[in-house]
C-alpha positions as CSV (number, residue, x, y, z in Angstrom):
1,M,125.6,116.0,93.5
2,F,129.2,114.8,93.1
3,K,129.6,113.6,96.7
4,V,126.3,111.7,96.7
5,G,127.0,110.0,93.4
6,I,130.5,108.8,94.6
7,V,129.1,107.4,97.8
8,L,126.3,105.5,96.0
9,L,128.6,104.2,93.3
10,T,131.1,103.0,95.9
11,F,128.4,101.1,97.9
12,S,127.0,99.6,94.7
13,V,130.4,98.2,93.6
14,V,131.5,97.0,97.0
15,G,128.2,95.5,98.1
16,I,127.2,93.4,95.2
17,T,128.4,90.8,92.7
18,G,129.3,91.3,89.1
19,C,126.1,89.6,88.1
20,H,124.1,92.3,89.8
21,Q,126.2,95.1,88.5
22,N,125.5,94.0,85.0
23,K,121.8,94.2,85.7
24,T,121.5,97.5,87.6
25,S,124.4,99.7,86.7
26,Q,122.7,101.0,83.5
27,S,122.2,104.7,83.1
28,G,119.1,106.4,84.5
29,S,118.6,108.3,81.2
30,V,115.6,107.8,79.2
31,P,116.7,105.9,76.0
32,T,116.1,107.5,72.6
33,E,113.9,104.5,71.8
34,R,110.4,105.5,73.1
35,T,108.3,102.6,71.9
36,L,108.4,100.2,74.9
37,S,105.5,97.9,75.2
38,D,103.3,98.3,78.3
39,D,105.0,95.2,79.9
40,S,108.5,96.4,79.1
41,L,107.7,99.9,80.5
42,L,106.3,98.5,83.7
43,T,109.5,96.4,84.1
44,R,111.7,99.4,83.3
45,V,110.0,101.5,85.9
46,Q,110.0,98.8,88.6
47,H,113.6,98.1,88.0
48,Q,114.8,101.6,88.1
49,T,112.7,102.4,91.2
50,F,113.9,99.2,92.9
51,R,117.4,100.5,92.7
52,Y,116.5,103.2,95.3
53,F,116.3,100.4,97.9
54,W,119.2,98.3,96.5
55,D,122.0,100.6,95.2
56,G,120.8,103.6,97.2
57,A,120.4,101.8,100.6
58,E,122.1,103.1,103.7
59,P,125.3,100.9,103.9
60,M,125.5,100.0,107.5
61,S,121.9,98.8,107.9
62,G,121.0,97.8,104.3
63,L,117.7,99.6,104.9
64,A,116.2,102.6,103.0
65,R,117.4,106.1,103.4
66,E,114.7,108.6,104.2
67,R,115.6,110.6,101.2
68,I,118.2,110.9,98.4
69,H,118.9,114.2,96.9
70,I,120.7,114.2,93.5
71,D,120.5,118.0,93.2
72,G,122.0,119.4,96.3
73,E,122.5,119.4,100.1
74,Y,120.4,117.5,102.5
75,P,118.3,119.2,105.2
76,Q,119.1,118.6,108.8
77,N,122.2,116.6,108.0
78,D,120.0,113.6,107.5
79,R,121.7,111.9,104.6
80,D,122.3,108.8,106.7
81,V,118.8,108.6,108.2
82,V,117.0,105.3,107.9
83,T,113.2,105.4,107.7
84,I,111.3,102.5,109.2
85,G,108.1,102.7,107.2
86,G,110.0,103.3,103.9
87,S,112.3,100.5,104.8
88,G,109.3,98.2,105.1
89,F,108.3,99.2,101.6
90,G,111.9,98.6,100.5
91,L,112.0,95.0,101.8
92,M,108.9,94.3,99.8
93,A,110.5,95.9,96.7
94,I,113.5,93.6,97.1
95,I,111.2,90.6,97.0
96,A,109.8,92.0,93.8
97,G,113.4,92.4,92.6
98,I,113.9,88.6,93.1
99,E,110.7,87.8,91.2
100,R,111.6,90.1,88.3
101,G,115.2,88.9,88.0
102,F,116.8,92.2,89.0
103,I,118.8,90.3,91.7
104,T,119.4,86.7,92.7
105,R,117.8,85.1,95.6
106,E,121.2,84.7,97.2
107,Q,121.9,88.4,96.9
108,A,118.6,89.2,98.5
109,L,119.2,86.8,101.4
110,E,122.5,88.6,102.2
111,R,120.8,91.9,102.2
112,F,117.8,90.7,104.3
113,D,120.3,89.2,106.8
114,K,121.9,92.7,107.2
115,A,118.6,94.4,107.4
116,L,117.1,92.1,110.0
117,S,120.3,92.2,112.1
118,F,120.0,96.0,112.2
119,L,116.3,95.8,113.2
120,E,117.1,93.2,115.9
121,K,119.7,95.3,117.6
122,V,118.4,98.9,117.6
123,D,116.3,100.3,120.3
124,R,112.6,99.4,120.3
125,F,109.9,100.8,122.5
126,H,107.5,98.1,123.7
127,G,108.4,96.4,120.4
128,A,107.9,99.4,118.1
129,W,110.6,101.1,116.2
130,S,111.1,104.8,116.0
131,H,110.2,106.7,112.8
132,W,113.9,107.5,112.0
133,I,117.1,105.8,113.0
134,H,120.7,107.1,112.3
135,G,122.1,104.3,110.1
136,P,125.8,104.5,111.0
137,T,125.2,104.5,114.8
138,G,121.8,102.8,115.1
139,E,120.6,105.6,117.4
140,V,117.1,107.1,117.3
141,K,116.9,110.3,115.4
142,P,113.9,112.2,116.8
143,F,111.2,113.0,114.3
144,S,109.9,115.8,116.6
145,K,110.2,116.9,120.3
146,N,107.8,114.3,121.6
147,D,108.4,111.7,118.8
148,N,111.7,110.2,119.9
149,G,110.4,106.7,120.7
150,G,107.9,104.2,119.3
151,D,106.0,105.0,116.2
152,L,103.3,102.5,115.8
153,V,102.2,103.4,112.3
154,E,105.7,103.3,110.8
155,T,106.2,100.0,112.7
156,A,103.0,98.7,111.1
157,F,104.4,99.4,107.6
158,M,107.5,97.4,108.6
159,A,105.5,94.6,110.1
160,Q,103.4,94.3,106.9
161,A,106.7,93.7,105.1
162,L,108.1,91.3,107.7
163,I,105.0,89.1,107.3
164,C,105.6,89.1,103.6
165,V,109.3,88.2,104.1
166,R,108.3,85.3,106.3
167,E,105.7,84.0,103.9
168,Y,108.0,84.3,100.9
169,F,110.9,82.4,102.5
170,Q,109.4,80.0,105.0
171,Q,109.2,77.0,102.6
172,G,112.8,77.4,101.3
173,G,116.1,76.0,102.3
174,E,117.6,76.1,105.8
175,Q,119.0,79.6,105.4
176,E,115.7,80.9,104.1
177,K,113.8,79.2,106.9
178,Q,116.0,80.8,109.5
179,L,115.5,84.2,107.9
180,A,111.7,83.7,107.9
181,A,111.8,82.7,111.6
182,R,113.7,86.0,112.4
183,A,111.2,88.1,110.5
184,D,108.4,86.3,112.4
185,A,110.0,86.9,115.8
186,L,110.3,90.6,115.1
187,W,106.7,90.9,114.1
188,K,105.5,88.9,117.1
189,T,107.3,91.0,119.7
190,I,105.6,94.3,118.7
191,E,103.4,95.2,121.7
192,W,100.3,96.6,119.9
193,D,98.3,96.3,123.2
194,W,100.7,98.6,125.0
195,Y,99.7,101.4,122.5
196,R,96.2,101.4,123.8
197,Q,97.5,103.7,126.6
198,G,95.9,102.0,129.5
199,D,93.5,99.7,127.7
200,Q,91.5,102.4,125.9
201,N,89.6,101.3,122.9
202,V,91.8,103.2,120.5
203,L,95.5,102.9,119.5
204,Y,98.0,105.7,120.0
205,W,100.5,106.6,117.4
206,H,103.5,107.5,119.6
207,W,105.1,106.7,122.9
208,S,108.3,108.3,124.1
209,P,110.7,107.1,126.8
210,T,111.2,110.7,127.9
211,A,107.8,112.3,127.2
212,G,105.5,109.3,127.6
213,W,102.2,109.9,125.8
214,A,102.7,113.6,125.4
215,A,102.3,113.4,121.6
216,N,98.7,112.4,122.3
217,H,97.8,111.3,118.8
218,P,95.0,108.7,118.8
219,I,94.8,106.9,115.4
220,R,91.3,107.4,114.0
221,G,90.1,106.8,110.5
222,Y,90.1,107.4,107.7
223,D,93.6,107.9,106.5
224,E,96.7,105.7,105.8
225,C,96.6,103.8,109.1
226,L,94.1,101.0,108.5
227,I,96.9,98.4,108.4
228,T,97.9,99.3,112.0
229,Y,94.5,98.1,113.3
230,V,94.5,95.0,111.1
231,L,97.9,94.0,112.4
232,A,97.1,94.9,116.1
233,A,94.0,92.6,115.9
234,S,96.0,89.9,114.1
235,S,98.9,89.6,116.6
236,P,98.9,86.2,118.3
237,T,101.1,87.6,121.1
238,H,100.0,91.2,121.7
239,G,96.6,91.4,120.1
240,V,93.8,93.9,120.8
241,P,90.1,93.2,120.9
242,A,87.8,94.1,118.0
243,E,86.3,97.0,120.1
244,V,89.6,98.9,119.6
245,Y,89.0,98.9,115.9
246,H,85.3,99.6,116.0
247,E,85.3,102.3,118.6
248,G,88.8,103.8,117.9
249,W,89.5,103.6,114.2
250,A,85.8,103.5,113.0
251,R,84.7,106.0,115.7
252,G,81.6,103.9,116.6
253,G,80.5,104.0,113.0
254,A,81.0,107.7,112.4
255,I,83.7,106.9,109.9
256,K,81.0,106.1,107.3
257,S,80.1,108.5,104.6
258,D,77.3,108.5,102.0
259,A,78.9,111.5,100.1
260,E,80.0,111.5,96.4
261,R,82.3,113.5,94.3
262,Y,82.2,113.4,90.5
263,G,79.5,110.8,90.9
264,R,81.8,108.4,92.8
265,S,81.2,107.1,96.3
266,I,83.6,108.3,98.9
267,E,82.6,105.5,101.3
268,L,84.5,106.7,104.4
269,K,85.0,110.2,105.9
270,H,88.6,111.2,105.1
271,N,90.6,113.1,107.7
272,V,90.6,116.4,105.7
273,T,89.2,119.8,106.6
274,E,86.6,120.3,103.8
275,A,83.3,118.5,103.9
276,N,83.1,115.5,101.5
277,G,86.8,115.8,100.6
278,V,89.3,113.1,99.8
279,G,92.8,113.0,101.1
280,P,96.2,112.4,99.4
281,L,96.5,109.2,97.4
282,F,99.0,107.6,99.6
283,W,96.0,106.7,101.8
284,S,95.0,104.2,99.1
285,H,98.5,102.7,98.9
286,Y,100.3,102.2,102.2
287,S,97.8,99.9,104.0
288,Y,97.1,98.0,100.8
289,L,100.6,97.0,99.8
290,G,99.8,93.7,101.5
291,L,96.2,94.0,102.4
292,N,94.2,93.0,99.3
293,P,91.3,95.4,98.8
294,K,89.7,93.2,96.1
295,G,86.5,91.8,97.6
296,L,87.5,93.2,101.0
297,K,84.4,94.5,102.9
298,D,83.3,95.2,106.4
299,K,80.2,97.0,107.8
300,Y,81.8,100.4,107.0
301,A,83.1,100.1,103.4
302,D,83.8,98.1,100.2
303,Y,87.5,98.7,100.1
304,W,87.9,98.2,96.4
305,T,85.2,100.8,95.7
306,L,86.8,103.0,98.3
307,N,90.3,103.0,96.7
308,T,89.2,103.0,93.1
309,S,86.9,105.9,93.7
310,H,89.6,107.7,95.6
311,A,92.0,107.4,92.6
312,L,89.4,108.3,90.0
313,I,88.3,111.3,92.0
314,H,91.9,112.6,91.8
315,Y,91.9,111.8,88.1
316,D,88.6,113.6,87.5
317,Y,89.8,116.6,89.5
318,C,93.1,116.9,87.6
319,V,91.2,116.6,84.3
320,E,88.8,119.3,85.4
321,N,91.8,121.3,86.7
322,P,89.7,124.0,88.4
323,K,92.8,126.1,89.2
324,G,94.1,126.1,85.7
325,Y,97.6,124.6,86.4
326,K,99.9,123.9,83.5
327,G,100.3,120.2,82.7
328,Y,97.3,118.8,84.4
329,G,95.1,116.5,82.3
330,P,94.2,112.9,81.4
331,S,97.9,111.9,81.2
332,A,99.1,114.0,84.2
333,W,97.3,113.6,87.4
334,G,97.5,112.5,91.0
335,L,98.1,114.4,94.2
336,T,99.8,113.1,97.4
337,A,102.2,113.9,100.2
338,S,105.6,114.8,98.6
339,Y,108.1,117.5,98.1
340,S,106.5,120.7,97.1
341,V,107.7,124.0,95.6
342,N,108.0,125.4,99.1
343,G,109.1,122.5,101.2
344,Y,106.9,119.5,101.8
345,S,103.1,119.2,101.6
346,A,100.3,116.7,101.6
347,H,98.7,117.5,98.3
348,Y,95.1,116.6,97.6
349,P,92.1,118.3,95.8
350,G,91.6,120.5,98.9
351,N,95.3,121.4,99.0
352,D,96.2,121.6,95.3
353,L,99.5,123.6,94.9
354,G,100.1,122.7,91.2
355,V,102.4,119.9,92.2
356,I,102.1,116.4,90.6
357,S,103.7,113.5,92.5
358,P,104.3,110.5,90.2
359,T,103.8,108.0,92.9
360,A,100.2,109.1,93.3
361,A,99.1,107.8,89.9
362,L,101.7,105.1,89.4
363,S,101.0,103.4,92.8
364,S,97.3,103.5,92.0
365,I,97.7,101.2,89.0
366,P,95.7,98.3,90.4
367,Y,92.7,100.7,90.7
368,T,93.3,102.7,87.5
369,P,95.4,100.6,85.1
370,K,94.7,102.7,81.9
371,Q,94.9,106.1,83.6
372,S,98.1,105.1,85.4
373,L,99.8,103.7,82.3
374,D,98.9,106.8,80.4
375,M,100.5,108.9,83.2
376,M,103.6,106.6,83.1
377,R,104.0,107.1,79.4
378,Y,103.6,110.9,79.6
379,L,106.3,111.0,82.3
380,Y,108.7,108.7,80.5
381,E,108.2,109.7,76.9
382,E,107.2,113.4,77.1
383,L,108.8,114.8,80.2
384,G,111.7,112.3,80.1
385,D,114.9,113.4,81.8
386,K,113.2,116.2,83.6
387,V,111.4,113.7,85.8
388,W,113.4,110.5,85.3
389,G,116.7,109.7,87.0
390,E,118.9,107.1,88.7
391,Y,116.2,105.7,90.9
392,G,113.2,106.1,88.7
393,F,110.8,109.1,88.6
394,Y,111.7,112.0,90.8
395,D,109.4,112.6,93.8
396,A,107.4,115.6,92.4
397,Y,107.3,118.4,89.8
398,S,105.4,121.4,88.8
399,E,105.1,122.4,85.1
400,T,103.4,125.6,86.3
401,E,106.4,126.6,88.3
402,N,108.9,125.0,85.9
403,W,110.1,123.1,89.0
404,F,111.8,119.7,88.5
405,P,113.8,118.8,91.6
406,Q,116.0,115.8,91.4
407,R,115.0,114.3,94.8
408,Y,113.6,111.0,96.0
409,L,111.7,109.9,99.2
410,A,111.6,106.2,100.2
411,I,107.9,106.3,101.2
412,D,107.0,107.5,97.7
413,Q,109.3,105.2,95.7
414,G,108.4,102.0,97.6
415,P,104.7,101.8,96.7
416,I,105.5,102.2,93.0
417,V,107.4,98.9,92.9
418,V,105.1,97.0,95.2
419,M,101.8,98.2,93.6
420,I,103.0,97.6,90.1
421,E,103.8,94.1,91.2
422,N,100.4,93.6,92.7
423,H,98.9,94.9,89.5
424,R,101.0,92.4,87.5
425,S,100.9,89.3,89.6
426,G,99.2,90.0,92.9
427,L,102.3,88.8,94.7
428,F,102.2,90.8,97.9
429,W,98.5,90.4,98.3
430,K,98.9,86.6,98.1
431,L,101.8,86.6,100.6
432,F,100.1,88.9,103.2
433,M,96.6,87.5,102.9
434,G,98.0,84.0,103.0
435,A,99.3,84.5,106.6
436,P,97.1,82.5,109.0
437,E,97.1,85.2,111.7
438,I,96.0,87.9,109.2
439,K,93.0,85.7,108.1
440,E,92.0,85.3,111.8
441,G,92.5,89.0,112.6
442,L,90.3,90.1,109.7
443,K,87.6,87.7,110.7
444,K,87.8,89.0,114.2
445,L,87.2,92.5,113.0
446,G,84.2,91.5,110.8
447,F,85.9,91.7,107.4
448,E,84.8,89.6,104.4
449,S,87.2,88.6,101.7
450,P,87.5,85.8,99.2
451,E,90.9,85.1,100.7
452,I,89.8,84.5,104.3
């Protein structure tokens, strides 16, 4: 705990100006005053969580650490590991930080310059980044034996952010226009078409320079990967035909579902083992940080109904609480992939281990504003310092097990900042959906949206 705190404090003081220190060096403790308005509470949660990506960033790259542990040693000596998908979420969080006044535009430009410089120089694999990169050296850190090269899904989460960066800065001054052009170049050099593995009508998740396609993981829906197909179809340089989406992701229409749970339409078949089940809630977050589900439809689903039902099914399940876990109820709900009592687990109704992950409900706030705010207040006002720390709410907890680890994961913190902003202003939905190539890509795939 002491070593981690010293490193983070040193980076915070050295890397930023006095103006920024005044805004973000406040204690993580919950104040004794517990009567914040909804608006003030949303700002407080956004601000504190944003700090994961600002004060807590890996110093050499300016990008997001995979994890930050306040309570002990790191596994696999990975304290300096950068995560590409989580860093994409972090770049979007920094834009939210500008809009909310947590940092200045000038400070953000300096950080973006560092981040893009790192992304430009590290190894890429037919345009795709690896899942993990060692920040101090820029070398790939293998995620697994056959996953030591391109990770197309993690790259998609970064590309979603790069498009938002481009759209946000491209009408600015000369320095901002140059930054936007660099973000654009990074996005346009991703070879989505290569990841068809020989022009198959499906995308593959991984390619390794040593193992080739040995990971053998075709990306088929439904889970968190919709954005990968949207971007692949939208690329003006390495695009894929619509058949890749319809035959690969949608499995020739087999993705559709007419099932219900708690009287709510599931819309699509989730990639879970039980019949008519729904997956972890991050499936309704990652692809929709930029992709606006409001009014978004294709021949398979109404995506606002899909995501709202997904969140409400989790809510209804936790209110029912069939396993009788302590702390579940109308103000404490939401299951997703996170730390778990025994390691890490993708929690969902079919894999309920008594662990609540704050990001599940908080990042669902566009779909469930009242239920998500109720959860936010319960965490902040009732559980308090048990679940709240330097970078916002900790990753997961279990009241049943009296388990309150002081740990964070980038992929869980990022959607909280971004989806709260989408709930408040629609910022990232406007940026991403405003990109001309995204409009064309969605049309190519047969989507309808008020924004295209």
